[in-house]
All heavy atoms as a GROMACS GRO file, in nm:
protein
  606
    1MET      N    1   2.397  -3.500  -5.785
    1MET     CA    2   2.497  -3.565  -5.701
    1MET      C    3   2.522  -3.482  -5.575
    1MET      O    4   2.530  -3.534  -5.468
    1MET     CB    5   2.625  -3.584  -5.783
    1MET     CG    6   2.725  -3.673  -5.717
    1MET     SD    7   2.665  -3.841  -5.724
    1MET     CE    8   2.811  -3.926  -5.687
    2LYS      N    9   2.533  -3.350  -5.592
    2LYS     CA   10   2.559  -3.261  -5.479
    2LYS      C   11   2.441  -3.262  -5.382
    2LYS      O   12   2.460  -3.254  -5.260
    2LYS     CB   13   2.584  -3.120  -5.531
    2LYS     CG   14   2.614  -3.022  -5.425
    2LYS     CD   15   2.745  -2.959  -5.451
    2LYS     CE   16   2.768  -2.852  -5.348
    2LYS     NZ   17   2.903  -2.822  -5.330
    3LEU      N   18   2.318  -3.273  -5.432
    3LEU     CA   19   2.198  -3.277  -5.348
    3LEU      C   20   2.200  -3.400  -5.258
    3LEU      O   21   2.168  -3.390  -5.139
    3LEU     CB   22   2.073  -3.274  -5.436
    3LEU     CG   23   1.941  -3.274  -5.362
    3LEU    CD1   24   1.927  -3.146  -5.281
    3LEU    CD2   25   1.826  -3.285  -5.459
    4ALA      N   26   2.240  -3.514  -5.311
    4ALA     CA   27   2.245  -3.637  -5.233
    4ALA      C   28   2.350  -3.625  -5.122
    4ALA      O   29   2.327  -3.673  -5.009
    4ALA     CB   30   2.277  -3.756  -5.322
    5GLU      N   31   2.461  -3.563  -5.149
    5GLU     CA   32   2.567  -3.544  -5.048
    5GLU      C   33   2.517  -3.452  -4.937
    5GLU      O   34   2.542  -3.478  -4.819
    5GLU     CB   35   2.692  -3.486  -5.114
    5GLU     CG   36   2.806  -3.458  -5.020
    5GLU     CD   37   2.860  -3.583  -4.952
    5GLU    OE1   38   2.851  -3.692  -5.011
    5GLU    OE2   39   2.910  -3.569  -4.840
    6ASN      N   40   2.449  -3.343  -4.974
    6ASN     CA   41   2.395  -3.251  -4.873
    6ASN      C   42   2.290  -3.319  -4.787
    6ASN      O   43   2.283  -3.297  -4.666
    6ASN     CB   44   2.336  -3.127  -4.939
    6ASN     CG   45   2.443  -3.036  -4.994
    6ASN    OD1   46   2.559  -3.044  -4.954
    6ASN    ND2   47   2.405  -2.951  -5.087
    7GLU      N   48   2.205  -3.400  -4.850
    7GLU     CA   49   2.102  -3.471  -4.776
    7GLU      C   50   2.165  -3.573  -4.680
    7GLU      O   51   2.123  -3.584  -4.564
    7GLU     CB   52   2.006  -3.542  -4.871
    7GLU     CG   53   1.891  -3.608  -4.800
    7GLU     CD   54   1.790  -3.668  -4.896
    7GLU    OE1   55   1.800  -3.644  -5.018
    7GLU    OE2   56   1.702  -3.740  -4.848
    8ARG      N   57   2.267  -3.643  -4.724
    8ARG     CA   58   2.335  -3.740  -4.638
    8ARG      C   59   2.400  -3.670  -4.518
    8ARG      O   60   2.390  -3.716  -4.405
    8ARG     CB   61   2.442  -3.816  -4.716
    8ARG     CG   62   2.507  -3.930  -4.638
    8ARG     CD   63   2.632  -3.982  -4.704
    8ARG     NE   64   2.737  -3.883  -4.719
    8ARG     CZ   65   2.814  -3.836  -4.618
    8ARG    NH1   66   2.794  -3.877  -4.496
    8ARG    NH2   67   2.909  -3.748  -4.642
    9ARG      N   68   2.462  -3.555  -4.544
    9ARG     CA   69   2.526  -3.478  -4.437
    9ARG      C   70   2.421  -3.427  -4.337
    9ARG      O   71   2.441  -3.430  -4.216
    9ARG     CB   72   2.604  -3.362  -4.494
    9ARG     CG   73   2.686  -3.289  -4.389
    9ARG     CD   74   2.772  -3.180  -4.447
    9ARG     NE   75   2.869  -3.234  -4.544
    9ARG     CZ   76   2.888  -3.186  -4.666
    9ARG    NH1   77   2.820  -3.083  -4.708
    9ARG    NH2   78   2.977  -3.241  -4.745
   10ALA      N   79   2.305  -3.381  -4.389
   10ALA     CA   80   2.198  -3.332  -4.301
   10ALA      C   81   2.142  -3.444  -4.215
   10ALA      O   82   2.114  -3.426  -4.096
   10ALA     CB   83   2.087  -3.269  -4.385
   11ILE      N   84   2.127  -3.563  -4.273
   11ILE     CA   85   2.078  -3.678  -4.197
   11ILE      C   86   2.177  -3.717  -4.088
   11ILE      O   87   2.139  -3.743  -3.973
   11ILE     CB   88   2.050  -3.798  -4.291
   11ILE    CG1   89   1.928  -3.767  -4.379
   11ILE    CG2   90   2.029  -3.926  -4.213
   11ILE    CD1   91   1.906  -3.866  -4.491
   12GLU      N   92   2.305  -3.716  -4.120
   12GLU     CA   93   2.407  -3.750  -4.021
   12GLU      C   94   2.413  -3.645  -3.910
   12GLU      O   95   2.425  -3.680  -3.792
   12GLU     CB   96   2.544  -3.764  -4.088
   12GLU     CG   97   2.653  -3.809  -3.996
   12GLU     CD   98   2.627  -3.944  -3.932
   12GLU    OE1   99   2.564  -4.030  -3.996
   12GLU    OE2  100   2.669  -3.963  -3.816
   13ASP      N  101   2.403  -3.518  -3.946
   13ASP     CA  102   2.401  -3.411  -3.845
   13ASP      C  103   2.280  -3.426  -3.752
   13ASP      O  104   2.293  -3.408  -3.631
   13ASP     CB  105   2.399  -3.273  -3.911
   13ASP     CG  106   2.531  -3.238  -3.978
   13ASP    OD1  107   2.632  -3.305  -3.949
   13ASP    OD2  108   2.532  -3.144  -4.060
   14ASP      N  109   2.166  -3.458  -3.809
   14ASP     CA  110   2.045  -3.477  -3.729
   14ASP      C  111   2.060  -3.597  -3.635
   14ASP      O  112   2.020  -3.591  -3.519
   14ASP     CB  113   1.924  -3.497  -3.820
   14ASP     CG  114   1.796  -3.507  -3.742
   14ASP    OD1  115   1.768  -3.414  -3.663
   14ASP    OD2  116   1.724  -3.606  -3.758
   15ARG      N  117   2.120  -3.703  -3.682
   15ARG     CA  118   2.143  -3.822  -3.600
   15ARG      C  119   2.236  -3.790  -3.482
   15ARG      O  120   2.210  -3.831  -3.369
   15ARG     CB  121   2.202  -3.934  -3.685
   15ARG     CG  122   2.213  -4.066  -3.612
   15ARG     CD  123   2.262  -4.176  -3.701
   15ARG     NE  124   2.172  -4.197  -3.813
   15ARG     CZ  125   2.210  -4.216  -3.938
   15ARG    NH1  126   2.337  -4.220  -3.969
   15ARG    NH2  127   2.122  -4.235  -4.034
   16MET      N  128   2.340  -3.710  -3.508
   16MET     CA  129   2.433  -3.672  -3.401
   16MET      C  130   2.363  -3.582  -3.298
   16MET      O  131   2.382  -3.596  -3.178
   16MET     CB  132   2.553  -3.598  -3.459
   16MET     CG  133   2.642  -3.684  -3.549
   16MET     SD  134   2.725  -3.813  -3.458
   16MET     CE  135   2.843  -3.715  -3.371
   17ARG      N  136   2.282  -3.488  -3.344
   17ARG     CA  137   2.211  -3.397  -3.256
   17ARG      C  138   2.112  -3.475  -3.168
   17ARG      O  139   2.102  -3.451  -3.049
   17ARG     CB  140   2.138  -3.292  -3.339
   17ARG     CG  141   2.083  -3.177  -3.260
   17ARG     CD  142   2.031  -3.062  -3.347
   17ARG     NE  143   1.967  -3.098  -3.471
   17ARG     CZ  144   2.025  -3.088  -3.592
   17ARG    NH1  145   2.148  -3.045  -3.604
   17ARG    NH2  146   1.959  -3.122  -3.702
   18ARG      N  147   2.039  -3.569  -3.228
   18ARG     CA  148   1.944  -3.649  -3.150
   18ARG      C  149   2.012  -3.740  -3.049
   18ARG      O  150   1.958  -3.768  -2.943
   18ARG     CB  151   1.857  -3.734  -3.244
   18ARG     CG  152   1.757  -3.654  -3.321
   18ARG     CD  153   1.685  -3.743  -3.422
   18ARG     NE  154   1.599  -3.665  -3.509
   18ARG     CZ  155   1.467  -3.661  -3.498
   18ARG    NH1  156   1.408  -3.730  -3.403
   18ARG    NH2  157   1.397  -3.588  -3.579
   19ALA      N  158   2.133  -3.785  -3.079
   19ALA     CA  159   2.206  -3.871  -2.985
   19ALA      C  160   2.249  -3.795  -2.860
   19ALA      O  161   2.269  -3.855  -2.755
   19ALA     CB  162   2.328  -3.931  -3.054
   20GLN      N  163   2.261  -3.663  -2.868
   20GLN     CA  164   2.304  -3.583  -2.755
   20GLN      C  165   2.189  -3.544  -2.663
   20GLN      O  166   2.212  -3.498  -2.552
   20GLN     CB  167   2.375  -3.456  -2.804
   20GLN     CG  168   2.504  -3.484  -2.874
   20GLN     CD  169   2.565  -3.359  -2.932
   20GLN    OE1  170   2.503  -3.254  -2.934
   20GLN    NE2  171   2.686  -3.370  -2.980
   21ILE      N  172   2.066  -3.564  -2.706
   21ILE     CA  173   1.950  -3.526  -2.624
   21ILE      C  174   1.932  -3.631  -2.514
   21ILE      O  175   1.930  -3.751  -2.539
   21ILE     CB  176   1.822  -3.518  -2.710
   21ILE    CG1  177   1.837  -3.408  -2.815
   21ILE    CG2  178   1.700  -3.493  -2.624
   21ILE    CD1  179   1.724  -3.402  -2.916
   22TRP      N  180   1.918  -3.581  -2.389
   22TRP     CA  181   1.900  -3.673  -2.277
   22TRP      C  182   1.762  -3.737  -2.287
   22TRP      O  183   1.662  -3.668  -2.308
   22TRP     CB  184   1.916  -3.596  -2.146
   22TRP     CG  185   1.916  -3.684  -2.027
   22TRP    CD1  186   2.001  -3.786  -2.002
   22TRP    CD2  187   1.828  -3.679  -1.916
   22TRP    NE1  188   1.973  -3.845  -1.881
   22TRP    CE2  189   1.866  -3.779  -1.826
   22TRP    CE3  190   1.720  -3.599  -1.883
   22TRP    CZ2  191   1.801  -3.803  -1.706
   22TRP    CZ3  192   1.655  -3.622  -1.763
   22TRP    CH2  193   1.696  -3.723  -1.677
   23LYS      N  194   1.756  -3.867  -2.271
   23LYS     CA  195   1.632  -3.941  -2.289
   23LYS      C  196   1.544  -3.941  -2.164
   23LYS      O  197   1.431  -3.982  -2.168
   23LYS     CB  198   1.663  -4.086  -2.327
   23LYS     CG  199   1.753  -4.101  -2.447
   23LYS     CD  200   1.687  -4.057  -2.574
   23LYS     CE  201   1.769  -4.089  -2.695
   23LYS     NZ  202   1.861  -3.992  -2.740
   24GLY      N  203   1.598  -3.901  -2.049
   24GLY     CA  204   1.519  -3.903  -1.926
   24GLY      C  205   1.524  -4.040  -1.861
   24GLY      O  206   1.612  -4.121  -1.888
   25VAL      N  207   1.429  -4.066  -1.775
   25VAL     CA  208   1.420  -4.193  -1.703
   25VAL      C  209   1.296  -4.266  -1.754
   25VAL      O  210   1.186  -4.209  -1.753
   25VAL     CB  211   1.412  -4.169  -1.551
   25VAL    CG1  212   1.398  -4.300  -1.476
   25VAL    CG2  213   1.534  -4.092  -1.502
   26PRO      N  214   1.309  -4.392  -1.794
   26PRO     CA  215   1.192  -4.467  -1.842
   26PRO      C  216   1.088  -4.481  -1.731
   26PRO      O  217   1.120  -4.487  -1.611
   26PRO     CB  218   1.249  -4.604  -1.879
   26PRO     CG  219   1.396  -4.584  -1.895
   26PRO     CD  220   1.432  -4.471  -1.806
   27ALA      N  221   0.961  -4.490  -1.769
   27ALA     CA  222   0.852  -4.499  -1.671
   27ALA      C  223   0.862  -4.624  -1.585
   27ALA      O  224   0.823  -4.622  -1.468
   27ALA     CB  225   0.718  -4.495  -1.745
   28ASP      N  226   0.916  -4.732  -1.640
   28ASP     CA  227   0.924  -4.855  -1.559
   28ASP      C  228   1.035  -4.848  -1.453
   28ASP      O  229   1.045  -4.936  -1.369
   28ASP     CB  230   0.943  -4.977  -1.648
   28ASP     CG  231   1.069  -4.973  -1.732
   28ASP    OD1  232   1.126  -4.864  -1.747
   28ASP    OD2  233   1.107  -5.078  -1.784
   29HIS      N  234   1.117  -4.742  -1.454
   29HIS     CA  235   1.220  -4.724  -1.351
   29HIS      C  236   1.173  -4.630  -1.239
   29HIS      O  237   1.249  -4.600  -1.149
   29HIS     CB  238   1.348  -4.668  -1.413
   29HIS     CG  239   1.425  -4.769  -1.490
   29HIS    ND1  240   1.398  -4.797  -1.621
   29HIS    CD2  241   1.526  -4.851  -1.454
   29HIS    CE1  242   1.480  -4.890  -1.662
   29HIS    NE2  243   1.560  -4.924  -1.563
   30MET      N  244   1.048  -4.585  -1.247
   30MET     CA  245   0.993  -4.496  -1.145
   30MET      C  246   0.941  -4.578  -1.028
   30MET      O  247   0.851  -4.659  -1.044
   30MET     CB  248   0.877  -4.413  -1.203
   30MET     CG  249   0.914  -4.322  -1.313
   30MET     SD  250   0.994  -4.176  -1.250
   30MET     CE  251   1.024  -4.090  -1.400
   31PRO      N  252   0.998  -4.558  -0.908
   31PRO     CA  253   0.946  -4.629  -0.792
   31PRO      C  254   0.807  -4.576  -0.754
   31PRO      O  255   0.778  -4.459  -0.779
   31PRO     CB  256   1.047  -4.600  -0.681
   31PRO     CG  257   1.145  -4.504  -0.734
   31PRO     CD  258   1.116  -4.479  -0.877
   32PRO      N  259   0.725  -4.660  -0.694
   32PRO     CA  260   0.591  -4.614  -0.656
   32PRO      C  261   0.600  -4.498  -0.555
   32PRO      O  262   0.677  -4.502  -0.461
   32PRO     CB  263   0.527  -4.735  -0.591
   32PRO     CG  264   0.614  -4.850  -0.622
   32PRO     CD  265   0.748  -4.798  -0.661
   33GLY      N  266   0.522  -4.395  -0.579
   33GLY     CA  267   0.516  -4.281  -0.488
   33GLY      C  268   0.623  -4.176  -0.511
   33GLY      O  269   0.620  -4.071  -0.448
   34ALA      N  270   0.720  -4.201  -0.596
   34ALA     CA  271   0.827  -4.103  -0.623
   34ALA      C  272   0.783  -4.009  -0.734
   34ALA      O  273   0.716  -4.049  -0.828
   34ALA     CB  274   0.956  -4.173  -0.662
   35THR      N  275   0.824  -3.885  -0.722
   35THR     CA  276   0.792  -3.789  -0.828
   35THR      C  277   0.895  -3.803  -0.940
   35THR      O  278   1.011  -3.835  -0.915
   35THR     CB  279   0.794  -3.645  -0.774
   35THR    OG1  280   0.926  -3.616  -0.728
   35THR    CG2  281   0.695  -3.626  -0.660
   36PRO      N  282   0.853  -3.779  -1.063
   36PRO     CA  283   0.948  -3.788  -1.175
   36PRO      C  284   1.068  -3.696  -1.159
   36PRO      O  285   1.181  -3.734  -1.192
   36PRO     CB  286   0.864  -3.749  -1.296
   36PRO     CG  287   0.724  -3.781  -1.258
   36PRO     CD  288   0.717  -3.754  -1.110
   37ALA      N  289   1.048  -3.576  -1.105
   37ALA     CA  290   1.160  -3.483  -1.087
   37ALA      C  291   1.264  -3.539  -0.990
   37ALA      O  292   1.385  -3.529  -1.014
   37ALA     CB  293   1.109  -3.349  -1.037
   38ALA      N  294   1.218  -3.599  -0.881
   38ALA     CA  295   1.311  -3.657  -0.782
   38ALA      C  296   1.390  -3.772  -0.842
   38ALA      O  297   1.510  -3.786  -0.818
   38ALA     CB  298   1.235  -3.703  -0.659
   39VAL      N  299   1.324  -3.854  -0.922
   39VAL     CA  300   1.392  -3.968  -0.985
   39VAL      C  301   1.496  -3.919  -1.085
   39VAL      O  302   1.608  -3.970  -1.091
   39VAL     CB  303   1.289  -4.063  -1.052
   39VAL    CG1  304   1.358  -4.172  -1.130
   39VAL    CG2  305   1.197  -4.123  -0.947
   40MET      N  306   1.463  -3.815  -1.163
   40MET     CA  307   1.558  -3.762  -1.261
   40MET      C  308   1.677  -3.694  -1.193
   40MET      O  309   1.790  -3.708  -1.238
   40MET     CB  310   1.488  -3.666  -1.355
   40MET     CG  311   1.399  -3.738  -1.456
   40MET     SD  312   1.332  -3.630  -1.583
   40MET     CE  313   1.193  -3.561  -1.497
   41LEU      N  314   1.653  -3.625  -1.082
   41LEU     CA  315   1.763  -3.564  -1.008
   41LEU      C  316   1.857  -3.670  -0.952
   41LEU      O  317   1.979  -3.656  -0.956
   41LEU     CB  318   1.710  -3.475  -0.896
   41LEU     CG  319   1.653  -3.341  -0.940
   41LEU    CD1  320   1.588  -3.271  -0.822
   41LEU    CD2  321   1.761  -3.252  -0.997
   42GLN      N  322   1.800  -3.778  -0.899
   42GLN     CA  323   1.883  -3.885  -0.844
   42GLN      C  324   1.961  -3.953  -0.956
   42GLN      O  325   2.079  -3.987  -0.940
   42GLN     CB  326   1.796  -3.988  -0.770
   42GLN     CG  327   1.876  -4.095  -0.700
   42GLN     CD  328   1.968  -4.037  -0.593
   42GLN    OE1  329   1.927  -3.952  -0.516
   42GLN    NE2  330   2.091  -4.083  -0.588
   43ALA      N  331   1.901  -3.973  -1.071
   43ALA     CA  332   1.971  -4.034  -1.185
   43ALA      C  333   2.087  -3.945  -1.230
   43ALA      O  334   2.195  -3.995  -1.265
   43ALA     CB  335   1.874  -4.056  -1.300
   44SER      N  336   2.066  -3.814  -1.224
   44SER     CA  337   2.174  -3.721  -1.261
   44SER      C  338   2.289  -3.730  -1.161
   44SER      O  339   2.406  -3.731  -1.199
   44SER     CB  340   2.119  -3.578  -1.264
   44SER     OG  341   2.222  -3.487  -1.285
   45ARG      N  342   2.257  -3.739  -1.030
   45ARG     CA  343   2.362  -3.752  -0.928
   45ARG      C  344   2.436  -3.884  -0.943
   45ARG      O  345   2.556  -3.892  -0.923
   45ARG     CB  346   2.300  -3.744  -0.788
   45ARG     CG  347   2.278  -3.602  -0.743
   45ARG     CD  348   2.234  -3.600  -0.597
   45ARG     NE  349   2.120  -3.510  -0.589
   45ARG     CZ  350   1.999  -3.544  -0.554
   45ARG    NH1  351   1.972  -3.666  -0.516
   45ARG    NH2  352   1.903  -3.455  -0.554
   46ASP      N  353   2.363  -3.991  -0.974
   46ASP     CA  354   2.425  -4.123  -0.988
   46ASP      C  355   2.518  -4.131  -1.109
   46ASP      O  356   2.609  -4.214  -1.112
   46ASP     CB  357   2.319  -4.232  -0.999
   46ASP     CG  358   2.241  -4.251  -0.870
   46ASP    OD1  359   2.288  -4.202  -0.764
   46ASP    OD2  360   2.133  -4.313  -0.874
   47ALA      N  361   2.495  -4.048  -1.210
   47ALA     CA  362   2.577  -4.052  -1.331
   47ALA      C  363   2.712  -3.984  -1.313
   47ALA      O  364   2.803  -4.005  -1.393
   47ALA     CB  365   2.501  -3.986  -1.446
   48LYS      N  366   2.726  -3.902  -1.208
   48LYS     CA  367   2.853  -3.832  -1.186
   48LYS      C  368   2.959  -3.929  -1.135
   48LYS      O  369   2.929  -4.018  -1.056
   48LYS     CB  370   2.834  -3.719  -1.085
   48LYS     CG  371   2.748  -3.606  -1.138
   48LYS     CD  372   2.734  -3.497  -1.035
   48LYS     CE  373   2.645  -3.386  -1.087
   48LYS     NZ  374   2.620  -3.285  -0.985
   49PRO      N  375   3.084  -3.912  -1.179
   49PRO     CA  376   3.189  -4.001  -1.130
   49PRO      C  377   3.214  -3.980  -0.981
   49PRO      O  378   3.201  -3.870  -0.929
   49PRO     CB  379   3.312  -3.962  -1.212
   49PRO     CG  380   3.281  -3.830  -1.269
   49PRO     CD  381   3.132  -3.814  -1.272
   50ARG      N  382   3.246  -4.089  -0.913
   50ARG     CA  383   3.273  -4.083  -0.770
   50ARG      C  384   3.418  -4.115  -0.743
   50ARG      O  385   3.484  -4.183  -0.820
   50ARG     CB  386   3.185  -4.183  -0.696
   50ARG     CG  387   3.038  -4.155  -0.718
   50ARG     CD  388   2.957  -4.254  -0.642
   50ARG     NE  389   2.858  -4.177  -0.568
   50ARG     CZ  390   2.785  -4.225  -0.473
   50ARG    NH1  391   2.801  -4.349  -0.435
   50ARG    NH2  392   2.697  -4.151  -0.413
   51ARG      N  393   3.465  -4.067  -0.632
   51ARG     CA  394   3.602  -4.095  -0.589
   51ARG      C  395   3.612  -4.241  -0.548
   51ARG      O  396   3.525  -4.294  -0.479
   51ARG     CB  397   3.637  -4.005  -0.472
   51ARG     CG  398   3.776  -4.027  -0.422
   51ARG     CD  399   3.804  -3.935  -0.308
   51ARG     NE  400   3.896  -4.002  -0.219
   51ARG     CZ  401   3.920  -3.963  -0.098
   51ARG    NH1  402   3.858  -3.859  -0.048
   51ARG    NH2  403   4.005  -4.028  -0.024
   52THR      N  404   3.717  -4.308  -0.590
   52THR     CA  405   3.738  -4.448  -0.553
   52THR      C  406   3.832  -4.455  -0.434
   52THR      O  407   3.914  -4.366  -0.410
   52THR     CB  408   3.798  -4.528  -0.669
   52THR    OG1  409   3.923  -4.470  -0.705
   52THR    CG2  410   3.706  -4.530  -0.789
   53THR      N  411   3.821  -4.563  -0.360
   53THR     CA  412   3.910  -4.583  -0.246
   53THR      C  413   4.049  -4.618  -0.298
   53THR      O  414   4.063  -4.670  -0.410
   53THR     CB  415   3.860  -4.696  -0.155
   53THR    OG1  416   3.864  -4.818  -0.228
   53THR    CG2  417   3.718  -4.669  -0.107
   54PRO      N  418   4.153  -4.594  -0.219
   54PRO     CA  419   4.288  -4.631  -0.264
   54PRO      C  420   4.300  -4.780  -0.297
   54PRO      O  421   4.367  -4.817  -0.392
   54PRO     CB  422   4.377  -4.593  -0.146
   54PRO     CG  423   4.304  -4.484  -0.078
   54PRO     CD  424   4.159  -4.517  -0.095
   55LEU      N  425   4.232  -4.866  -0.220
   55LEU     CA  426   4.238  -5.009  -0.248
   55LEU      C  427   4.177  -5.042  -0.384
   55LEU      O  428   4.237  -5.114  -0.464
   55LEU     CB  429   4.166  -5.087  -0.138
   55LEU     CG  430   4.162  -5.238  -0.158
   55LEU    CD1  431   4.305  -5.296  -0.156
   55LEU    CD2  432   4.078  -5.304  -0.051
   56LYS      N  433   4.060  -4.987  -0.413
   56LYS     CA  434   3.997  -5.011  -0.544
   56LYS      C  435   4.084  -4.956  -0.656
   56LYS      O  436   4.093  -5.013  -0.763
   56LYS     CB  437   3.859  -4.947  -0.549
   56LYS     CG  438   3.754  -5.025  -0.476
   56LYS     CD  439   3.619  -4.960  -0.497
   56LYS     CE  440   3.511  -5.036  -0.421
   56LYS     NZ  441   3.380  -4.974  -0.438
   57GLU      N  442   4.148  -4.842  -0.630
   57GLU     CA  443   4.234  -4.780  -0.731
   57GLU      C  444   4.353  -4.870  -0.765
   57GLU      O  445   4.388  -4.889  -0.882
   57GLU     CB  446   4.284  -4.645  -0.678
   57GLU     CG  447   4.328  -4.551  -0.784
   57GLU     CD  448   4.352  -4.412  -0.726
   57GLU    OE1  449   4.272  -4.365  -0.642
   57GLU    OE2  450   4.453  -4.353  -0.766
   58VAL      N  451   4.413  -4.929  -0.662
   58VAL     CA  452   4.528  -5.018  -0.684
   58VAL      C  453   4.483  -5.146  -0.753
   58VAL      O  454   4.548  -5.196  -0.845
   58VAL     CB  455   4.598  -5.049  -0.550
   58VAL    CG1  456   4.699  -5.160  -0.566
   58VAL    CG2  457   4.664  -4.925  -0.496
   59LEU      N  458   4.369  -5.201  -0.708
   59LEU     CA  459   4.322  -5.328  -0.764
   59LEU      C  460   4.266  -5.314  -0.906
   59LEU      O  461   4.250  -5.413  -0.976
   59LEU     CB  462   4.215  -5.388  -0.673
   59LEU     CG  463   4.265  -5.433  -0.536
   59LEU    CD1  464   4.149  -5.484  -0.451
   59LEU    CD2  465   4.373  -5.540  -0.548
   60SER      N  466   4.236  -5.190  -0.948
   60SER     CA  467   4.180  -5.172  -1.082
   60SER      C  468   4.283  -5.202  -1.190
   60SER      O  469   4.248  -5.233  -1.303
   60SER     CB  470   4.127  -5.030  -1.099
   60SER     OG  471   4.234  -4.939  -1.108
   61ASN      N  472   4.412  -5.192  -1.156
   61ASN     CA  473   4.520  -5.224  -1.249
   61ASN      C  474   4.507  -5.144  -1.378
   61ASN      O  475   4.526  -5.195  -1.487
   61ASN     CB  476   4.523  -5.375  -1.277
   61ASN     CG  477   4.657  -5.418  -1.333
   61ASN    OD1  478   4.755  -5.345  -1.323
   61ASN    ND2  479   4.659  -5.534  -1.393
   62SER      N  480   4.473  -5.016  -1.365
   62SER     CA  481   4.451  -4.933  -1.482
   62SER      C  482   4.581  -4.881  -1.544
   62SER      O  483   4.582  -4.830  -1.654
   62SER     CB  484   4.362  -4.813  -1.446
   62SER     OG  485   4.428  -4.730  -1.353
   63GLY      N  486   4.691  -4.891  -1.469
   63GLY     CA  487   4.818  -4.843  -1.520
   63GLY      C  488   4.844  -4.698  -1.491
   63GLY      O  489   4.952  -4.645  -1.519
   64GLU      N  490   4.744  -4.627  -1.437
   64GLU     CA  491   4.762  -4.487  -1.402
   64GLU      C  492   4.826  -4.478  -1.264
   64GLU      O  493   4.822  -4.571  -1.185
   64GLU     CB  494   4.627  -4.416  -1.400
   64GLU     CG  495   4.559  -4.413  -1.534
   64GLU     CD  496   4.423  -4.347  -1.527
   64GLU    OE1  497   4.391  -4.287  -1.422
   64GLU    OE2  498   4.350  -4.356  -1.625
   65SER      N  499   4.887  -4.363  -1.236
   65SER     CA  500   4.948  -4.346  -1.105
   65SER      C  501   4.839  -4.332  -1.000
   65SER      O  502   4.728  -4.287  -1.027
   65SER     CB  503   5.038  -4.224  -1.104
   65SER     OG  504   4.962  -4.109  -1.134
   66MET      N  505   4.873  -4.372  -0.878
   66MET     CA  506   4.778  -4.364  -0.768
   66MET      C  507   4.758  -4.221  -0.723
   66MET      O  508   4.849  -4.140  -0.728
   66MET     CB  509   4.830  -4.446  -0.650
   66MET     CG  510   4.751  -4.570  -0.625
   66MET     SD  511   4.809  -4.656  -0.479
   66MET     CE  512   4.753  -4.552  -0.349
   67THR      N  513   4.638  -4.189  -0.678
   67THR     CA  514   4.609  -4.059  -0.623
   67THR      C  515   4.656  -4.053  -0.479
   67THR      O  516   4.633  -4.146  -0.401
   67THR     CB  517   4.458  -4.032  -0.627
   67THR    OG1  518   4.411  -4.053  -0.759
   67THR    CG2  519   4.424  -3.891  -0.582
   68TYR      N  520   4.723  -3.946  -0.441
   68TYR     CA  521   4.773  -3.931  -0.305
   68TYR      C  522   4.664  -3.867  -0.220
   68TYR      O  523   4.615  -3.758  -0.251
   68TYR     CB  524   4.899  -3.846  -0.304
   68TYR     CG  525   4.949  -3.814  -0.166
   68TYR    CD1  526   5.004  -3.914  -0.086
   68TYR    CD2  527   4.941  -3.686  -0.115
   68TYR    CE1  528   5.051  -3.885   0.041
   68TYR    CE2  529   4.987  -3.657   0.012
   68TYR     CZ  530   5.041  -3.757   0.089
   68TYR     OH  531   5.086  -3.729   0.214
   69HIS      N  532   4.622  -3.934  -0.116
   69HIS     CA  533   4.523  -3.881  -0.022
   69HIS      C  534   4.594  -3.851   0.110
   69HIS      O  535   4.638  -3.941   0.180
   69HIS     CB  536   4.412  -3.983   0.001
   69HIS     CG  537   4.338  -4.020  -0.123
   69HIS    ND1  538   4.245  -3.936  -0.182
   69HIS    CD2  539   4.345  -4.129  -0.201
   69HIS    CE1  540   4.197  -3.994  -0.290
   69HIS    NE2  541   4.256  -4.110  -0.304
   70ARG      N  542   4.605  -3.724   0.142
   70ARG     CA  543   4.672  -3.681   0.264
   70ARG      C  544   4.591  -3.718   0.386
   70ARG      O  545   4.469  -3.706   0.386
   70ARG     CB  546   4.687  -3.531   0.261
   70ARG     CG  547   4.827  -3.483   0.265
   70ARG     CD  548   4.828  -3.336   0.258
   70ARG     NE  549   4.856  -3.287   0.393
   70ARG     CZ  550   4.872  -3.161   0.423
   70ARG    NH1  551   4.855  -3.070   0.333
   70ARG    NH2  552   4.901  -3.127   0.544
   71LEU      N  553   4.660  -3.759   0.492
   71LEU     CA  554   4.592  -3.783   0.618
   71LEU      C  555   4.557  -3.647   0.681
   71LEU      O  556   4.633  -3.552   0.668
   71LEU     CB  557   4.682  -3.863   0.712
   71LEU     CG  558   4.711  -4.006   0.670
   71LEU    CD1  559   4.811  -4.070   0.765
   71LEU    CD2  560   4.584  -4.087   0.665
   72PRO      N  561   4.445  -3.642   0.751
   72PRO     CA  562   4.410  -3.516   0.814
   72PRO      C  563   4.513  -3.478   0.919
   72PRO      O  564   4.560  -3.564   0.993
   72PRO     CB  565   4.275  -3.541   0.876
   72PRO     CG  566   4.242  -3.683   0.854
   72PRO     CD  567   4.346  -3.745   0.770
   73SER      N  568   4.549  -3.352   0.927
   73SER     CA  569   4.648  -3.308   1.025
   73SER      C  570   4.581  -3.281   1.158
   73SER      O  571   4.464  -3.242   1.164
   73SER     CB  572   4.722  -3.185   0.975
   73SER     OG  573   4.629  -3.080   0.959
   74THR      N  574   4.656  -3.300   1.265
   74THR     CA  575   4.606  -3.270   1.399
   74THR      C  576   4.695  -3.164   1.461
   74THR      O  577   4.806  -3.140   1.416
   74THR     CB  578   4.606  -3.397   1.487
   74THR    OG1  579   4.739  -3.443   1.496
   74THR    CG2  580   4.518  -3.504   1.427
   75ASP      N  581   4.648  -3.103   1.566
   75ASP     CA  582   4.725  -2.999   1.632
   75ASP      C  583   4.843  -3.056   1.709
   75ASP      O  584   4.934  -2.984   1.746
   75ASP     CB  585   4.636  -2.920   1.727
   75ASP     CG  586   4.529  -2.843   1.651
   75ASP    OD1  587   4.553  -2.807   1.534
   75ASP    OD2  588   4.422  -2.821   1.709
   76GLU      N  589   4.842  -3.186   1.739
   76GLU     CA  590   4.948  -3.249   1.817
   76GLU      C  591   5.078  -3.266   1.741
   76GLU      O  592   5.181  -3.290   1.799
   76GLU     CB  593   4.900  -3.384   1.869
   76GLU     CG  594   4.780  -3.372   1.963
   76GLU     CD  595   4.725  -3.508   1.999
   76GLU    OE1  596   4.781  -3.610   1.958
   76GLU    OE2  597   4.622  -3.511   2.067
   77GLU      N  598   5.074  -3.259   1.611
   77GLU     CA  599   5.194  -3.282   1.530
   77GLU      C  600   5.287  -3.165   1.529
   77GLU      O  601   5.260  -3.054   1.528
   77GLU     CB  602   5.155  -3.319   1.386
   77GLU     CG  603   5.088  -3.452   1.379
   77GLU     CD  604   5.052  -3.486   1.236
   77GLU    OE1  605   5.114  -3.433   1.142
   77GLU    OE2  606   4.960  -3.564   1.219
   0.00000   0.00000   0.00000
């Protein structure tokens, strides 16, 4: 009975570990003439969260408070 529990735990641990491995970019997503390294770097940049505009933030209706974006200061003020 204990052996089956250990085996089940090992299988689950292996499944979790494999789920964390980055799969890369599929070959059919490679544009002609692009190097695989360039495509993977761009995919990594695209996966990072980007700042949203105040309008998109308000229209998202997420319930979170709005981010305050200060206007740039000038020497005339």
